[in-house]
N, C-alpha and C positions, 0 to 999 in steps of 0.2 A: 775621677768620680769612682765611688765605691762601686763594690759588688751588688750591694742592697740597692743603691739607686737605679743600677742599670735592669737588675730585676723587675723594680717596680715602674722603669717605663713601658708605657704600650707600643709592640709591637707595631708598626705602620700596617695599614689595611692595605690586601692584598686586591691589585684590581680585577675584575673579573673580566672573562673573555670579551662578553660584550661591551661591558666597558670598553675595553681597548676596541673593539669595534667602529664603535662610536667615534670613539678619539682619533682615529685612522681616517674614519670617514669625512669628519669635519677639516681635516687637513686638506681634502682633496677639492681644490678649488671649483671643478669641473661640476662634480656632487653638490656641493652648496649652490653652484649657480642652477643645476636642475630642479634642486628642493624648492628654491625660491620661485621659480617659473612656476613649478608645479602647484605650489603653496596659494602661491597668486591667482591661477587660474581656478580652483577648487575654491577656494575663497571667495571669487566673484561668481563661480557658481552656486553656493551655497546662500549667499548674500543677495542673490537676484531679484525676489520681491521687495528690497529695502532700497537696492542700487539701481535696478534698471531704470533709464529715464520713462518709459511707458509698458504700456498693454502688448505682449508678446503675439495675441490675435487680433487687435486692433489696427487696422489698415486703413489707406485712402486712396483712390483710384487719383486722384490729381497730385499724389505725392510718391507716385510708384518709380523706382530706378533713379532717385535722387545720388547722386554723387557724394563719394566721401569727403566731410568739411561742411555739409550743408549745415546752413544754420538752425538749430533746433534737432538734428539728426548728423553728429558727430561722425558715425559710421554710415551714414546714408540710408536709404531703404531699400526693401526688398520688389519684388517686380508686383505685390499686393499693396505696396505702401507702405510696409509695416517696417518699425524702426529697428535696423540692424544690431544696434550694439546691446539693445533689449533681446533681440531671440538670439544672439551670440550668448547672453549671459544665460539666459534660461535653456538655449542649447545645451550649454555645457554641463547641468544638471543632468539632462537625458543622456547625454554622450557618453560621461563619467560613468553613469549608474549604468548603462551597458556595458561599458568596456569593462569596468574593474568588477562589479558583482560575479559576473561568470567566473574570473579569475580566483575569487574568495572561495564560491564554492565550489568548483573544481579543486583546491587546493585542498580546502577540508575532506571533499569525496576521496579524490586520487590519491591524497596523501595517505589517508586511512588504508586502503585497499594495497597501496604500493609497500606501505611498511608492513600490513599484516602477512603479503604476499613473500616479501623480502625475508621477515624473520621468521615464518613456519615454513617456508620451502613445500618441497616435496608436490603433493598433489593439488594444494590448495595452491600455490605456486604457480602451475602448469593452467588450473582450472582460472586463473584471475587472468595471467599474462596471454593464454591464447586467446581470452574475449578481448584481451585491449587489442592485440594482433588484429583480431578481425576489424575495427575502427580504423584501425592505422592501413588498411589496407586503401582507405578512401581520400584523397588528398582533404587537407582540412576544410581550404576554402569550400570545394563542392561538397562534402560532407553538410557544411554548416548552409550553404543552400539550399540542399537538398531536406533539411529538417526544418527549416524555415518555412520552405516550401509546402509542406505538408501539412504544417501547425497552421498555417496563415500568418500573415502582416501580425506585428503588434510589438508591444515592448516585452510583454512577458515571455512571449513564445520565441523573441530574438533570444534572452537571457537563457532560455532553455537549450536551445540549439548549440549557444555558443559553451554553454557549460558541458553538453556532451561531447562537443569536439575538443574539451580544455581538458578533459580527465584524463583521455590514455598519456600525453607525453608526462603528465605530473606522477600518472601512475607509475610509468617507466623509471623515471627520474627517483622516485623515493624509493622504488624495489633496489636499485641499483646500487644506492647509497644505505640503505638498509644490509644489504646481503654483506658488503666489504665491512658492518659495522659487527653483524651478528658473529663473527667467528674470532673477534678478539679477545683477549684475558679478562678484560673487567666483566665482560657478559658470562663468561663462564665461572667466576669467582662468584657473580650474582646467582647463579644457578644451585653453587654449589653451597652457596648460604640459603637455600631453601626459598629462594622470590620465585615467585608464578612469573608467567608469560606478560601476563596483563601490566604487573607492576616492573616488569623489566622494560618493557616497550616504553612505560611512561616515561620511567624513570633516567633511564639510561641509554637508548635506542633512539627515543622523540629529541632528546638534546645534541645529539652528535649528527642528525640527519638531517636538522631544521637548517642547518645555514647552505647547503646548497641548494635545498628545494627552494627555500624562500629565493635565493638569488635568481633561479629559474623560473619562479611563479613571479618576481619581479618585471623579468623580459618579457614574460607574457602580456602582460598590463599592455604594452604597447600595439603587437599582433591583436589582441580583442578587442582593442578600440577603434583600428582599422576595420578588422572582421565586422565591427556592428555600424561601422557607417556606410561601410560598402552595402549592407544587407540593406540599409535603409535607402541609399542611394538607388539599389536597384527595385525598391517598393516591396523587400521582405521586411523590414523594420519597424520602427516608429513610422505611423500613419499621419497624413495632414489631420488636422494644422498644427499638430506637435511641434514645436521647435527642438532639432537634432541638426546637428552638421554635417551629416553624411545626407539627410533628407533637402537640408537646406542647398546643397552643392548641386542636388539633383533639379532644384527648382529654379535656380539660376545660373542653370548651362547655358540656356537660350541668350542670357545678356553679358556672355563672355566677350562680345563682340563689341558690344557697347561701351558694357561698364566691367571689364576685365578685374579692375582690384576690388571692386565689388563682389564680383562671383566667385574670388580665391579666396577671401576672408573664412570664410570656414573651413577651406582646406588647409591654409596656414593654421589654425589654430590644433587641428586633427595632427599636423606633424609638428609640431612643437611639443603636443603633449607625447605623441609616441617618440620622439626624438629624445624628450627629459627622460622618460621611463627607460629608453635603452640605454643612455649615457649613466645613468644612477644605478642600474642593474650592474654594467661595470666596474663602477666606483664602488658599489657593494660588493661584488666578486673579490677585486682587492683588498679591501679592507679586512674581508674574513680568510684571506691568505694567510695562513699561521706561518709560512716558512718566510 
């Protein structure tokens, strides 16, 4: 092969960091199983209006607490005679929204505050981090209950309460990662080239801190879903007759001795989703480990 032909051949395309992360993640069987499970649950919740066998609010006194496997009600009926499969599908829409939306909002707000605090340092860092430390003085569950109790029951108030609770840990993780990155040579080179703080944070800092922050945010999804279900269970989350897994656990608690399998179904879904997000976060952390 001549030198001219060697020069004419294009060089192989270099795979990006995120391509390598995706490749390693797709080789992890546990992560694949978790993604399939979560995708199935999310898809079922999104398609609930089209695939649910009935109306989530329509009940019948004559059909109350029918066992799993009843003809026409494959997962039985609840204490008001409402179809459990329908309630679980529609409940997934509310539970997943109440669990995932606060993490997304907290990631946006807490990530921004943490990156600003870590990059600017000094008085800005002290002001942001000391404010966060005040919120850290309260246990997360107690703080969520206090905020939700003060605001009143409702999906919107639960979203706000959980967002406030999840912002401090995301601020701290982002600030720690940014503090480590800001002293590296390429940041100093960017400053020497005349780039402003905003450009450096957007083009250089963000791409280097998003990995650990994203992994931590994924692990918070399970915490958020459990806390949202817990608030609904004690009457500070979704209000009846809304279909929500935590609220369904509360309404079915008196049936645990007569229909234990029926009463456990919402809890099984909460456990499956929280475990799926936890294991997926572990797989993502391993895939992002460049070592």
